mmCIF file of the N, C-alpha and C atoms, coordinates in Angstrom:
data_MODEL
# 
_entry.id   MODEL 
# 
loop_
_atom_site.group_PDB 
_atom_site.id 
_atom_site.type_symbol 
_atom_site.label_atom_id 
_atom_site.label_alt_id 
_atom_site.label_comp_id 
_atom_site.label_asym_id 
_atom_site.label_entity_id 
_atom_site.label_seq_id 
_atom_site.pdbx_PDB_ins_code 
_atom_site.Cartn_x 
_atom_site.Cartn_y 
_atom_site.Cartn_z 
_atom_site.occupancy 
_atom_site.B_iso_or_equiv 
_atom_site.pdbx_formal_charge 
_atom_site.auth_seq_id 
_atom_site.auth_comp_id 
_atom_site.auth_asym_id 
_atom_site.auth_atom_id 
_atom_site.pdbx_PDB_model_num 
ATOM 1   N N  . MET A 1 1  ? 0.843  -1.173 0.000  1.00 0.00 ? 1  MET A N  1 
ATOM 2   C CA . MET A 1 1  ? 0.000  0.000  0.000  1.00 0.00 ? 1  MET A CA 1 
ATOM 3   C C  . MET A 1 1  ? 0.886  1.232  0.000  1.00 0.00 ? 1  MET A C  1 
ATOM 4   N N  . GLY A 1 2  ? 0.664  2.140  -0.892 1.00 0.00 ? 2  GLY A N  1 
ATOM 5   C CA . GLY A 1 2  ? 1.480  3.340  -1.014 1.00 0.00 ? 2  GLY A CA 1 
ATOM 6   C C  . GLY A 1 2  ? 1.030  4.443  -0.080 1.00 0.00 ? 2  GLY A C  1 
ATOM 7   N N  . GLY A 1 3  ? 1.889  5.427  0.064  1.00 0.00 ? 3  GLY A N  1 
ATOM 8   C CA . GLY A 1 3  ? 1.553  6.582  0.887  1.00 0.00 ? 3  GLY A CA 1 
ATOM 9   C C  . GLY A 1 3  ? 0.583  7.505  0.161  1.00 0.00 ? 3  GLY A C  1 
ATOM 10  N N  . SER A 1 4  ? 0.074  8.454  0.882  1.00 0.00 ? 4  SER A N  1 
ATOM 11  C CA . SER A 1 4  ? -0.839 9.427  0.294  1.00 0.00 ? 4  SER A CA 1 
ATOM 12  C C  . SER A 1 4  ? -0.277 10.825 0.521  1.00 0.00 ? 4  SER A C  1 
ATOM 13  N N  . TYR A 1 5  ? -0.897 11.797 -0.105 1.00 0.00 ? 5  TYR A N  1 
ATOM 14  C CA . TYR A 1 5  ? -0.487 13.193 0.086  1.00 0.00 ? 5  TYR A CA 1 
ATOM 15  C C  . TYR A 1 5  ? -0.499 13.554 1.570  1.00 0.00 ? 5  TYR A C  1 
ATOM 16  N N  . ASN A 1 6  ? -1.538 13.136 2.261  1.00 0.00 ? 6  ASN A N  1 
ATOM 17  C CA . ASN A 1 6  ? -1.677 13.503 3.675  1.00 0.00 ? 6  ASN A CA 1 
ATOM 18  C C  . ASN A 1 6  ? -0.577 12.906 4.537  1.00 0.00 ? 6  ASN A C  1 
ATOM 19  N N  . THR A 1 7  ? -0.197 11.680 4.279  1.00 0.00 ? 7  THR A N  1 
ATOM 20  C CA . THR A 1 7  ? 0.856  11.087 5.101  1.00 0.00 ? 7  THR A CA 1 
ATOM 21  C C  . THR A 1 7  ? 2.217  11.668 4.760  1.00 0.00 ? 7  THR A C  1 
ATOM 22  N N  . ARG A 1 8  ? 2.417  12.107 3.524  1.00 0.00 ? 8  ARG A N  1 
ATOM 23  C CA . ARG A 1 8  ? 3.696  12.732 3.156  1.00 0.00 ? 8  ARG A CA 1 
ATOM 24  C C  . ARG A 1 8  ? 3.785  14.161 3.657  1.00 0.00 ? 8  ARG A C  1 
ATOM 25  N N  . GLU A 1 9  ? 2.704  14.907 3.588  1.00 0.00 ? 9  GLU A N  1 
ATOM 26  C CA . GLU A 1 9  ? 2.751  16.337 3.878  1.00 0.00 ? 9  GLU A CA 1 
ATOM 27  C C  . GLU A 1 9  ? 2.521  16.682 5.345  1.00 0.00 ? 9  GLU A C  1 
ATOM 28  N N  . PHE A 1 10 ? 1.863  15.826 6.101  1.00 0.00 ? 10 PHE A N  1 
ATOM 29  C CA . PHE A 1 10 ? 1.494  16.184 7.465  1.00 0.00 ? 10 PHE A CA 1 
ATOM 30  C C  . PHE A 1 10 ? 2.267  15.425 8.534  1.00 0.00 ? 10 PHE A C  1 
ATOM 31  N N  . PHE A 1 11 ? 3.280  14.673 8.156  1.00 0.00 ? 11 PHE A N  1 
ATOM 32  C CA . PHE A 1 11 ? 4.125  14.007 9.143  1.00 0.00 ? 11 PHE A CA 1 
ATOM 33  C C  . PHE A 1 11 ? 5.522  14.574 9.010  1.00 0.00 ? 11 PHE A C  1 
ATOM 34  N N  . HIS A 1 12 ? 6.134  14.885 10.121 1.00 0.00 ? 12 HIS A N  1 
ATOM 35  C CA . HIS A 1 12 ? 7.373  15.651 10.135 1.00 0.00 ? 12 HIS A CA 1 
ATOM 36  C C  . HIS A 1 12 ? 8.628  14.807 9.961  1.00 0.00 ? 12 HIS A C  1 
ATOM 37  N N  . GLY A 1 13 ? 8.649  13.579 10.424 1.00 0.00 ? 13 GLY A N  1 
ATOM 38  C CA . GLY A 1 13 ? 9.827  12.731 10.290 1.00 0.00 ? 13 GLY A CA 1 
ATOM 39  C C  . GLY A 1 13 ? 10.978 13.102 11.215 1.00 0.00 ? 13 GLY A C  1 
ATOM 40  N N  . LYS A 1 14 ? 10.710 13.885 12.235 1.00 0.00 ? 14 LYS A N  1 
ATOM 41  C CA . LYS A 1 14 ? 11.754 14.284 13.191 1.00 0.00 ? 14 LYS A CA 1 
ATOM 42  C C  . LYS A 1 14 ? 11.849 13.254 14.312 1.00 0.00 ? 14 LYS A C  1 
ATOM 43  N N  . SER A 1 15 ? 12.999 13.253 14.987 1.00 0.00 ? 15 SER A N  1 
ATOM 44  C CA . SER A 1 15 ? 13.220 12.312 16.080 1.00 0.00 ? 15 SER A CA 1 
ATOM 45  C C  . SER A 1 15 ? 12.437 12.742 17.327 1.00 0.00 ? 15 SER A C  1 
ATOM 46  N N  . PRO A 1 16 ? 12.154 11.810 18.242 1.00 0.00 ? 16 PRO A N  1 
ATOM 47  C CA . PRO A 1 16 ? 11.482 12.177 19.493 1.00 0.00 ? 16 PRO A CA 1 
ATOM 48  C C  . PRO A 1 16 ? 12.290 13.191 20.311 1.00 0.00 ? 16 PRO A C  1 
ATOM 49  N N  . ALA A 1 17 ? 13.612 13.125 20.248 1.00 0.00 ? 17 ALA A N  1 
ATOM 50  C CA . ALA A 1 17 ? 14.443 14.088 20.970 1.00 0.00 ? 17 ALA A CA 1 
ATOM 51  C C  . ALA A 1 17 ? 14.234 15.499 20.419 1.00 0.00 ? 17 ALA A C  1 
ATOM 52  N N  . PHE A 1 18 ? 14.105 15.631 19.107 1.00 0.00 ? 18 PHE A N  1 
ATOM 53  C CA . PHE A 1 18 ? 13.858 16.936 18.495 1.00 0.00 ? 18 PHE A CA 1 
ATOM 54  C C  . PHE A 1 18 ? 12.512 17.490 18.940 1.00 0.00 ? 18 PHE A C  1 
ATOM 55  N N  . VAL A 1 19 ? 11.495 16.638 18.975 1.00 0.00 ? 19 VAL A N  1 
ATOM 56  C CA . VAL A 1 19 ? 10.162 17.063 19.380 1.00 0.00 ? 19 VAL A CA 1 
ATOM 57  C C  . VAL A 1 19 ? 10.171 17.513 20.843 1.00 0.00 ? 19 VAL A C  1 
ATOM 58  N N  . ARG A 1 20 ? 10.873 16.799 21.712 1.00 0.00 ? 20 ARG A N  1 
ATOM 59  C CA . ARG A 1 20 ? 10.993 17.224 23.113 1.00 0.00 ? 20 ARG A CA 1 
ATOM 60  C C  . ARG A 1 20 ? 11.722 18.562 23.220 1.00 0.00 ? 20 ARG A C  1 
ATOM 61  N N  . GLY A 1 21 ? 12.719 18.777 22.370 1.00 0.00 ? 21 GLY A N  1 
ATOM 62  C CA . GLY A 1 21 ? 13.435 20.053 22.354 1.00 0.00 ? 21 GLY A CA 1 
ATOM 63  C C  . GLY A 1 21 ? 12.522 21.202 21.956 1.00 0.00 ? 21 GLY A C  1 
ATOM 64  N N  . VAL A 1 22 ? 11.634 20.952 20.998 1.00 0.00 ? 22 VAL A N  1 
ATOM 65  C CA . VAL A 1 22 ? 10.672 21.980 20.598 1.00 0.00 ? 22 VAL A CA 1 
ATOM 66  C C  . VAL A 1 22 ? 9.718  22.276 21.746 1.00 0.00 ? 22 VAL A C  1 
ATOM 67  N N  . LEU A 1 23 ? 9.313  21.258 22.481 1.00 0.00 ? 23 LEU A N  1 
ATOM 68  C CA . LEU A 1 23 ? 8.431  21.463 23.631 1.00 0.00 ? 23 LEU A CA 1 
ATOM 69  C C  . LEU A 1 23 ? 9.103  22.357 24.669 1.00 0.00 ? 23 LEU A C  1 
ATOM 70  N N  . ALA A 1 24 ? 10.340 22.090 24.989 1.00 0.00 ? 24 ALA A N  1 
ATOM 71  C CA . ALA A 1 24 ? 11.059 22.925 25.964 1.00 0.00 ? 24 ALA A CA 1 
ATOM 72  C C  . ALA A 1 24 ? 11.188 24.357 25.460 1.00 0.00 ? 24 ALA A C  1 
ATOM 73  N N  . THR A 1 25 ? 11.481 24.502 24.178 1.00 0.00 ? 25 THR A N  1 
ATOM 74  C CA . THR A 1 25 ? 11.621 25.836 23.595 1.00 0.00 ? 25 THR A CA 1 
ATOM 75  C C  . THR A 1 25 ? 10.303 26.597 23.631 1.00 0.00 ? 25 THR A C  1 
ATOM 76  N N  . LEU A 1 26 ? 9.227  25.939 23.293 1.00 0.00 ? 26 LEU A N  1 
ATOM 77  C CA . LEU A 1 26 ? 7.952  26.654 23.284 1.00 0.00 ? 26 LEU A CA 1 
ATOM 78  C C  . LEU A 1 26 ? 7.512  27.038 24.688 1.00 0.00 ? 26 LEU A C  1 
ATOM 79  N N  . LEU A 1 27 ? 7.762  26.201 25.672 1.00 0.00 ? 27 LEU A N  1 
ATOM 80  C CA . LEU A 1 27 ? 7.378  26.569 27.035 1.00 0.00 ? 27 LEU A CA 1 
ATOM 81  C C  . LEU A 1 27 ? 8.149  27.789 27.520 1.00 0.00 ? 27 LEU A C  1 
ATOM 82  N N  . LEU A 1 28 ? 9.426  27.839 27.214 1.00 0.00 ? 28 LEU A N  1 
ATOM 83  C CA . LEU A 1 28 ? 10.220 29.020 27.570 1.00 0.00 ? 28 LEU A CA 1 
ATOM 84  C C  . LEU A 1 28 ? 9.788  30.236 26.758 1.00 0.00 ? 28 LEU A C  1 
ATOM 85  N N  . GLY A 1 29 ? 9.590  30.039 25.462 1.00 0.00 ? 29 GLY A N  1 
ATOM 86  C CA . GLY A 1 29 ? 9.290  31.152 24.574 1.00 0.00 ? 29 GLY A CA 1 
ATOM 87  C C  . GLY A 1 29 ? 7.896  31.722 24.711 1.00 0.00 ? 29 GLY A C  1 
ATOM 88  N N  . VAL A 1 30 ? 6.947  30.924 25.185 1.00 0.00 ? 30 VAL A N  1 
ATOM 89  C CA . VAL A 1 30 ? 5.576  31.406 25.305 1.00 0.00 ? 30 VAL A CA 1 
ATOM 90  C C  . VAL A 1 30 ? 5.287  31.956 26.697 1.00 0.00 ? 30 VAL A C  1 
ATOM 91  N N  . PHE A 1 31 ? 5.877  31.364 27.719 1.00 0.00 ? 31 PHE A N  1 
ATOM 92  C CA . PHE A 1 31 ? 5.517  31.756 29.074 1.00 0.00 ? 31 PHE A CA 1 
ATOM 93  C C  . PHE A 1 31 ? 6.627  32.459 29.851 1.00 0.00 ? 31 PHE A C  1 
ATOM 94  N N  . VAL A 1 32 ? 7.775  31.854 29.966 1.00 0.00 ? 32 VAL A N  1 
ATOM 95  C CA . VAL A 1 32 ? 8.809  32.341 30.884 1.00 0.00 ? 32 VAL A CA 1 
ATOM 96  C C  . VAL A 1 32 ? 9.490  33.615 30.376 1.00 0.00 ? 32 VAL A C  1 
ATOM 97  N N  . LEU A 1 33 ? 10.087 33.549 29.200 1.00 0.00 ? 33 LEU A N  1 
ATOM 98  C CA . LEU A 1 33 ? 10.837 34.695 28.697 1.00 0.00 ? 33 LEU A CA 1 
ATOM 99  C C  . LEU A 1 33 ? 9.976  35.943 28.479 1.00 0.00 ? 33 LEU A C  1 
ATOM 100 N N  . PRO A 1 34 ? 8.791  35.853 27.875 1.00 0.00 ? 34 PRO A N  1 
ATOM 101 C CA . PRO A 1 34 ? 7.989  37.071 27.720 1.00 0.00 ? 34 PRO A CA 1 
ATOM 102 C C  . PRO A 1 34 ? 7.616  37.714 29.056 1.00 0.00 ? 34 PRO A C  1 
ATOM 103 N N  . LEU A 1 35 ? 7.346  36.913 30.052 1.00 0.00 ? 35 LEU A N  1 
ATOM 104 C CA . LEU A 1 35 ? 7.016  37.464 31.365 1.00 0.00 ? 35 LEU A CA 1 
ATOM 105 C C  . LEU A 1 35 ? 8.181  38.256 31.934 1.00 0.00 ? 35 LEU A C  1 
ATOM 106 N N  . LEU A 1 36 ? 9.393  37.728 31.771 1.00 0.00 ? 36 LEU A N  1 
ATOM 107 C CA . LEU A 1 36 ? 10.573 38.450 32.251 1.00 0.00 ? 36 LEU A CA 1 
ATOM 108 C C  . LEU A 1 36 ? 10.859 39.688 31.403 1.00 0.00 ? 36 LEU A C  1 
ATOM 109 N N  . LEU A 1 37 ? 10.687 39.575 30.096 1.00 0.00 ? 37 LEU A N  1 
ATOM 110 C CA . LEU A 1 37 ? 11.013 40.675 29.191 1.00 0.00 ? 37 LEU A CA 1 
ATOM 111 C C  . LEU A 1 37 ? 9.993  41.804 29.202 1.00 0.00 ? 37 LEU A C  1 
ATOM 112 N N  . VAL A 1 38 ? 8.742  41.507 29.516 1.00 0.00 ? 38 VAL A N  1 
ATOM 113 C CA . VAL A 1 38 ? 7.704  42.533 29.452 1.00 0.00 ? 38 VAL A CA 1 
ATOM 114 C C  . VAL A 1 38 ? 8.000  43.673 30.420 1.00 0.00 ? 38 VAL A C  1 
ATOM 115 N N  . MET A 1 39 ? 8.738  43.400 31.468 1.00 0.00 ? 39 MET A N  1 
ATOM 116 C CA . MET A 1 39 ? 9.089  44.449 32.425 1.00 0.00 ? 39 MET A CA 1 
ATOM 117 C C  . MET A 1 39 ? 10.178 45.368 31.883 1.00 0.00 ? 39 MET A C  1 
ATOM 118 N N  . VAL A 1 40 ? 10.997 44.843 30.975 1.00 0.00 ? 40 VAL A N  1 
ATOM 119 C CA . VAL A 1 40 ? 12.143 45.603 30.480 1.00 0.00 ? 40 VAL A CA 1 
ATOM 120 C C  . VAL A 1 40 ? 11.930 46.059 29.027 1.00 0.00 ? 40 VAL A C  1 
ATOM 121 N N  . LEU A 1 41 ? 11.651 45.131 28.152 1.00 0.00 ? 41 LEU A N  1 
ATOM 122 C CA . LEU A 1 41 ? 11.529 45.418 26.722 1.00 0.00 ? 41 LEU A CA 1 
ATOM 123 C C  . LEU A 1 41 ? 10.250 44.793 26.176 1.00 0.00 ? 41 LEU A C  1 
ATOM 124 N N  . PRO A 1 42 ? 9.130  45.503 26.247 1.00 0.00 ? 42 PRO A N  1 
ATOM 125 C CA . PRO A 1 42 ? 7.856  44.915 25.806 1.00 0.00 ? 42 PRO A CA 1 
ATOM 126 C C  . PRO A 1 42 ? 7.856  44.459 24.343 1.00 0.00 ? 42 PRO A C  1 
ATOM 127 N N  . ALA A 1 43 ? 8.512  45.198 23.449 1.00 0.00 ? 43 ALA A N  1 
ATOM 128 C CA . ALA A 1 43 ? 8.521  44.798 22.037 1.00 0.00 ? 43 ALA A CA 1 
ATOM 129 C C  . ALA A 1 43 ? 9.265  43.478 21.851 1.00 0.00 ? 43 ALA A C  1 
ATOM 130 N N  . LEU A 1 44 ? 10.372 43.308 22.543 1.00 0.00 ? 44 LEU A N  1 
ATOM 131 C CA . LEU A 1 44 ? 11.121 42.057 22.453 1.00 0.00 ? 44 LEU A CA 1 
ATOM 132 C C  . LEU A 1 44 ? 10.310 40.907 23.052 1.00 0.00 ? 44 LEU A C  1 
ATOM 133 N N  . ALA A 1 45 ? 9.559  41.191 24.110 1.00 0.00 ? 45 ALA A N  1 
ATOM 134 C CA . ALA A 1 45 ? 8.697  40.167 24.708 1.00 0.00 ? 45 ALA A CA 1 
ATOM 135 C C  . ALA A 1 45 ? 7.665  39.683 23.690 1.00 0.00 ? 45 ALA A C  1 
ATOM 136 N N  . PHE A 1 46 ? 7.113  40.608 22.911 1.00 0.00 ? 46 PHE A N  1 
ATOM 137 C CA . PHE A 1 46 ? 6.147  40.243 21.875 1.00 0.00 ? 46 PHE A CA 1 
ATOM 138 C C  . PHE A 1 46 ? 6.778  39.312 20.848 1.00 0.00 ? 46 PHE A C  1 
ATOM 139 N N  . VAL A 1 47 ? 7.972  39.650 20.379 1.00 0.00 ? 47 VAL A N  1 
ATOM 140 C CA . VAL A 1 47 ? 8.648  38.848 19.358 1.00 0.00 ? 47 VAL A CA 1 
ATOM 141 C C  . VAL A 1 47 ? 8.959  37.451 19.892 1.00 0.00 ? 47 VAL A C  1 
ATOM 142 N N  . VAL A 1 48 ? 9.471  37.378 21.117 1.00 0.00 ? 48 VAL A N  1 
ATOM 143 C CA . VAL A 1 48 ? 9.821  36.085 21.711 1.00 0.00 ? 48 VAL A CA 1 
ATOM 144 C C  . VAL A 1 48 ? 8.567  35.229 21.877 1.00 0.00 ? 48 VAL A C  1 
ATOM 145 N N  . GLN A 1 49 ? 7.482  35.831 22.329 1.00 0.00 ? 49 GLN A N  1 
ATOM 146 C CA . GLN A 1 49 ? 6.264  35.052 22.512 1.00 0.00 ? 49 GLN A CA 1 
ATOM 147 C C  . GLN A 1 49 ? 5.696  34.601 21.171 1.00 0.00 ? 49 GLN A C  1 
ATOM 148 N N  . TYR A 1 50 ? 5.797  35.426 20.156 1.00 0.00 ? 50 TYR A N  1 
ATOM 149 C CA . TYR A 1 50 ? 5.316  35.052 18.830 1.00 0.00 ? 50 TYR A CA 1 
ATOM 150 C C  . TYR A 1 50 ? 6.075  33.836 18.306 1.00 0.00 ? 50 TYR A C  1 
ATOM 151 N N  . VAL A 1 51 ? 7.383  33.850 18.445 1.00 0.00 ? 51 VAL A N  1 
ATOM 152 C CA . VAL A 1 51 ? 8.194  32.707 18.011 1.00 0.00 ? 51 VAL A CA 1 
ATOM 153 C C  . VAL A 1 51 ? 7.827  31.462 18.830 1.00 0.00 ? 51 VAL A C  1 
ATOM 154 N N  . GLY A 1 52 ? 7.610  31.646 20.120 1.00 0.00 ? 52 GLY A N  1 
ATOM 155 C CA . GLY A 1 52 ? 7.193  30.527 20.960 1.00 0.00 ? 52 GLY A CA 1 
ATOM 156 C C  . GLY A 1 52 ? 5.849  29.951 20.538 1.00 0.00 ? 52 GLY A C  1 
ATOM 157 N N  . LEU A 1 53 ? 4.935  30.810 20.133 1.00 0.00 ? 53 LEU A N  1 
ATOM 158 C CA . LEU A 1 53 ? 3.629  30.331 19.669 1.00 0.00 ? 53 LEU A CA 1 
ATOM 159 C C  . LEU A 1 53 ? 3.740  29.603 18.333 1.00 0.00 ? 53 LEU A C  1 
ATOM 160 N N  . LEU A 1 54 ? 4.647  30.034 17.476 1.00 0.00 ? 54 LEU A N  1 
ATOM 161 C CA . LEU A 1 54 ? 4.892  29.289 16.238 1.00 0.00 ? 54 LEU A CA 1 
ATOM 162 C C  . LEU A 1 54 ? 5.434  27.892 16.552 1.00 0.00 ? 54 LEU A C  1 
ATOM 163 N N  . ALA A 1 55 ? 6.327  27.809 17.537 1.00 0.00 ? 55 ALA A N  1 
ATOM 164 C CA . ALA A 1 55 ? 6.847  26.504 17.953 1.00 0.00 ? 55 ALA A CA 1 
ATOM 165 C C  . ALA A 1 55 ? 5.724  25.643 18.523 1.00 0.00 ? 55 ALA A C  1 
ATOM 166 N N  . GLU A 1 56 ? 4.778  26.262 19.230 1.00 0.00 ? 56 GLU A N  1 
ATOM 167 C CA . GLU A 1 56 ? 3.652  25.519 19.794 1.00 0.00 ? 56 GLU A CA 1 
ATOM 168 C C  . GLU A 1 56 ? 2.789  24.932 18.679 1.00 0.00 ? 56 GLU A C  1 
ATOM 169 N N  . ARG A 1 57 ? 2.562  25.667 17.609 1.00 0.00 ? 57 ARG A N  1 
ATOM 170 C CA . ARG A 1 57 ? 1.784  25.164 16.483 1.00 0.00 ? 57 ARG A CA 1 
ATOM 171 C C  . ARG A 1 57 ? 2.473  23.967 15.849 1.00 0.00 ? 57 ARG A C  1 
ATOM 172 N N  . TRP A 1 58 ? 3.788  24.066 15.658 1.00 0.00 ? 58 TRP A N  1 
ATOM 173 C CA . TRP A 1 58 ? 4.531  22.953 15.073 1.00 0.00 ? 58 TRP A CA 1 
ATOM 174 C C  . TRP A 1 58 ? 4.441  21.740 15.994 1.00 0.00 ? 58 TRP A C  1 
ATOM 175 N N  . TYR A 1 59 ? 4.587  21.951 17.291 1.00 0.00 ? 59 TYR A N  1 
ATOM 176 C CA . TYR A 1 59 ? 4.524  20.860 18.260 1.00 0.00 ? 59 TYR A CA 1 
ATOM 177 C C  . TYR A 1 59 ? 3.148  20.187 18.230 1.00 0.00 ? 59 TYR A C  1 
ATOM 178 N N  . PHE A 1 60 ? 2.100  20.981 18.090 1.00 0.00 ? 60 PHE A N  1 
ATOM 179 C CA . PHE A 1 60 ? 0.735  20.450 18.017 1.00 0.00 ? 60 PHE A CA 1 
ATOM 180 C C  . PHE A 1 60 ? 0.609  19.446 16.876 1.00 0.00 ? 60 PHE A C  1 
ATOM 181 N N  . PHE A 1 61 ? 1.133  19.809 15.705 1.00 0.00 ? 61 PHE A N  1 
ATOM 182 C CA . PHE A 1 61 ? 1.065  18.899 14.569 1.00 0.00 ? 61 PHE A CA 1 
ATOM 183 C C  . PHE A 1 61 ? 2.046  17.744 14.726 1.00 0.00 ? 61 PHE A C  1 
ATOM 184 N N  . ALA A 1 62 ? 3.204  17.978 15.306 1.00 0.00 ? 62 ALA A N  1 
ATOM 185 C CA . ALA A 1 62 ? 4.209  16.927 15.457 1.00 0.00 ? 62 ALA A CA 1 
ATOM 186 C C  . ALA A 1 62 ? 3.757  15.846 16.429 1.00 0.00 ? 62 ALA A C  1 
ATOM 187 N N  . GLU A 1 63 ? 2.985  16.215 17.409 1.00 0.00 ? 63 GLU A N  1 
ATOM 188 C CA . GLU A 1 63 ? 2.503  15.244 18.381 1.00 0.00 ? 63 GLU A CA 1 
ATOM 189 C C  . GLU A 1 63 ? 1.233  14.535 17.916 1.00 0.00 ? 63 GLU A C  1 
ATOM 190 N N  . ALA A 1 64 ? 0.863  14.758 16.665 1.00 0.00 ? 64 ALA A N  1 
ATOM 191 C CA . ALA A 1 64 ? -0.276 14.073 16.032 1.00 0.00 ? 64 ALA A CA 1 
ATOM 192 C C  . ALA A 1 64 ? -1.594 14.365 16.738 1.00 0.00 ? 64 ALA A C  1 
ATOM 193 N N  . GLN A 1 65 ? -1.773 15.570 17.219 1.00 0.00 ? 65 GLN A N  1 
ATOM 194 C CA . GLN A 1 65 ? -3.045 15.937 17.820 1.00 0.00 ? 65 GLN A CA 1 
ATOM 195 C C  . GLN A 1 65 ? -3.996 16.527 16.784 1.00 0.00 ? 65 GLN A C  1 
ATOM 196 N N  . HIS A 1 66 ? -3.503 16.703 15.580 1.00 0.00 ? 66 HIS A N  1 
ATOM 197 C CA . HIS A 1 66 ? -4.358 17.200 14.509 1.00 0.00 ? 66 HIS A CA 1 
ATOM 198 C C  . HIS A 1 66 ? -5.291 16.071 14.073 1.00 0.00 ? 66 HIS A C  1 
ATOM 199 N N  . PRO A 1 67 ? -6.565 16.344 13.880 1.00 0.00 ? 67 PRO A N  1 
ATOM 200 C CA . PRO A 1 67 ? -7.511 15.278 13.517 1.00 0.00 ? 67 PRO A CA 1 
ATOM 201 C C  . PRO A 1 67 ? -7.097 14.470 12.290 1.00 0.00 ? 67 PRO A C  1 
ATOM 202 N N  . GLN A 1 68 ? -6.484 15.125 11.332 1.00 0.00 ? 68 GLN A N  1 
ATOM 203 C CA . GLN A 1 68 ? -6.061 14.400 10.135 1.00 0.00 ? 68 GLN A CA 1 
ATOM 204 C C  . GLN A 1 68 ? -4.990 13.376 10.475 1.00 0.00 ? 68 GLN A C  1 
ATOM 205 N N  . ASN A 1 69 ? -4.037 13.730 11.323 1.00 0.00 ? 69 ASN A N  1 
ATOM 206 C CA . ASN A 1 69 ? -3.007 12.783 11.728 1.00 0.00 ? 69 ASN A CA 1 
ATOM 207 C C  . ASN A 1 69 ? -3.616 11.635 12.533 1.00 0.00 ? 69 ASN A C  1 
ATOM 208 N N  . LEU A 1 70 ? -4.556 11.949 13.407 1.00 0.00 ? 70 LEU A N  1 
ATOM 209 C CA . LEU A 1 70 ? -5.200 10.895 14.199 1.00 0.00 ? 70 LEU A CA 1 
ATOM 210 C C  . LEU A 1 70 ? -5.956 9.922  13.288 1.00 0.00 ? 70 LEU A C  1 
ATOM 211 N N  . TYR A 1 71 ? -6.598 10.455 12.254 1.00 0.00 ? 71 TYR A N  1 
ATOM 212 C CA . TYR A 1 71 ? -7.316 9.602  11.315 1.00 0.00 ? 71 TYR A CA 1 
ATOM 213 C C  . TYR A 1 71 ? -6.359 8.647  10.605 1.00 0.00 ? 71 TYR A C  1 
ATOM 214 N N  . TYR A 1 72 ? -5.273 9.169  10.076 1.00 0.00 ? 72 TYR A N  1 
ATOM 215 C CA . TYR A 1 72 ? -4.346 8.321  9.316  1.00 0.00 ? 72 TYR A CA 1 
ATOM 216 C C  . TYR A 1 72 ? -3.572 7.362  10.217 1.00 0.00 ? 72 TYR A C  1 
ATOM 217 N N  . GLN A 1 73 ? -3.351 7.723  11.484 1.00 0.00 ? 73 GLN A N  1 
ATOM 218 C CA . GLN A 1 73 ? -2.742 6.773  12.408 1.00 0.00 ? 73 GLN A CA 1 
ATOM 219 C C  . GLN A 1 73 ? -3.683 5.612  12.662 1.00 0.00 ? 73 GLN A C  1 
ATOM 220 N N  . GLY A 1 74 ? -4.961 5.891  12.761 1.00 0.00 ? 74 GLY A N  1 
ATOM 221 C CA . GLY A 1 74 ? -5.947 4.841  12.974 1.00 0.00 ? 74 GLY A CA 1 
ATOM 222 C C  . GLY A 1 74 ? -6.097 3.918  11.770 1.00 0.00 ? 74 GLY A C  1 
ATOM 223 N N  . LYS A 1 75 ? -5.877 4.445  10.576 1.00 0.00 ? 75 LYS A N  1 
ATOM 224 C CA . LYS A 1 75 ? -5.986 3.642  9.366  1.00 0.00 ? 75 LYS A CA 1 
ATOM 225 C C  . LYS A 1 75 ? -4.810 2.713  9.144  1.00 0.00 ? 75 LYS A C  1 
ATOM 226 N N  . SER A 1 76 ? -3.657 3.060  9.725  1.00 0.00 ? 76 SER A N  1 
ATOM 227 C CA . SER A 1 76 ? -2.464 2.225  9.481  1.00 0.00 ? 76 SER A CA 1 
ATOM 228 C C  . SER A 1 76 ? -2.351 1.093  10.469 1.00 0.00 ? 76 SER A C  1 
# 
């Protein structure tokens, strides 16, 4: 059985260690660093949190919480 567009385009192929690294980065980038920076440099806090939220989106798809990934995992 061959792959499909969805399995090629929506699976990242990264190692579990990489995914854990993204999780640590997003937790720091979304919560910890912006809270510390907002007192000193609010604009930099915005940028750091934005990057952290982008990492959170990637992590969401990498952990297969997207309905499409859950569907294709169930089919295999």
